[in-house]
C-alpha positions in Angstrom: 72.5 43.5 373.7 69.1 45.3 373.1 66.3 43.8 371.3 64.0 45.0 369.3 60.5 45.8 370.7 57.4 46.2 369.3 56.8 49.8 371.0 59.6 51.0 369.0 58.4 49.4 365.7 55.0 51.4 366.4 56.5 54.7 366.9 58.6 54.4 363.9 55.2 53.3 362.0 53.6 56.1 363.6 56.1 58.9 362.4 56.3 57.2 358.8 52.4 57.7 358.7 52.8 61.5 360.1 55.4 62.0 357.4 53.3 60.2 354.8 50.3 62.4 355.7 52.0 65.6 355.8 53.5 64.8 352.4 50.2 64.3 351.1 48.9 67.3 352.5 51.7 69.1 350.8 51.1 67.6 347.5 47.4 68.4 347.9 48.3 72.0 348.5 50.4 72.2 346.0 48.0 70.7 343.5 45.5 73.1 344.8 47.8 76.0 344.3 48.3 74.9 340.7 44.6 74.6 340.0 44.1 78.0 341.6 46.7 79.5 339.3 45.1 77.7 336.4 41.6 79.2 337.1 43.0 82.6 337.7 44.9 82.9 334.5 41.7 81.4 332.7 39.9 84.0 334.1 42.3 86.6 333.4 42.7 85.3 329.8 38.8 85.7 329.4 38.8 89.0 330.7 41.4 89.9 328.2 39.4 88.5 325.3 36.3 90.5 326.5 38.1 93.6 327.0 39.7 93.4 323.4 36.3 92.7 322.0 35.0 95.9 323.7 37.9 97.7 322.6 37.3 96.3 318.8 33.6 97.2 319.2 34.6 101.0 320.2 37.1 101.5 317.8 34.6 100.6 314.9 32.2 102.9 316.3 34.4 105.7 316.6 35.4 105.2 313.0 31.5 105.1 312.1 31.0 108.3 314.2 34.1 109.8 312.1 32.4 109.1 308.9 28.9 110.1 309.6 30.3 113.6 311.0 32.3 114.1 307.9 29.2 113.3 305.9 27.1 115.9 307.8 29.7 118.6 307.4 30.0 117.9 303.8 26.3 118.0 302.8 25.5 121.0 305.5 24.2 123.1 302.8 22.6 120.7 300.4 20.8 118.2 302.6 17.4 119.0 304.5 17.6 119.5 308.2 15.7 116.3 308.8 18.3 114.1 306.8 21.1 115.9 309.0 19.2 115.3 312.1 19.0 111.6 311.2 22.6 111.3 310.6 23.3 113.0 313.8 21.3 110.5 315.8 22.9 107.8 313.9 26.1 109.1 315.0 24.9 109.3 318.8 23.5 105.8 318.2 27.0 104.7 317.4 28.6 106.2 320.2 26.0 105.2 323.0 24.7 102.0 321.5 21.0 103.2 321.8 19.2 101.5 318.8 15.8 102.7 319.7 16.2 106.5 319.5 17.2 106.4 315.6 14.1 104.3 315.0 11.6 106.8 316.8 13.1 109.6 315.2 13.0 108.1 311.6 9.3 107.1 312.2 8.2 110.7 313.6 9.9 112.3 310.4 8.2 110.1 308.4 5.2 110.8 309.8 5.6 114.5 309.4 6.6 114.1 305.8 9.7 115.6 306.3 12.1 113.1 304.5 12.4 113.7 300.8 
């Protein structure tokens, strides 16, 4: 008949502890993976929103430039070259996002009294 010895018990406890540690590490890594996926998806969602907003701005500017070009073509003979220049610069402003050039051209045309 065999008796239960403390050595056996200590080995079993060690094995149980190791298994518990392994399981806790697995759970931690699974939680980390899930957290990482959440962060990745939230970054992708932010990027999508940013790209959508850029696309909307671009589409708005395209419509604006189409309207300005149509207006320039319609009034080619009726308006002065200075007004047409301002409209062309406004069109370029919508495409490039440069607001300084339009202000400078407008100021220069007013100083030279070329605007009616």
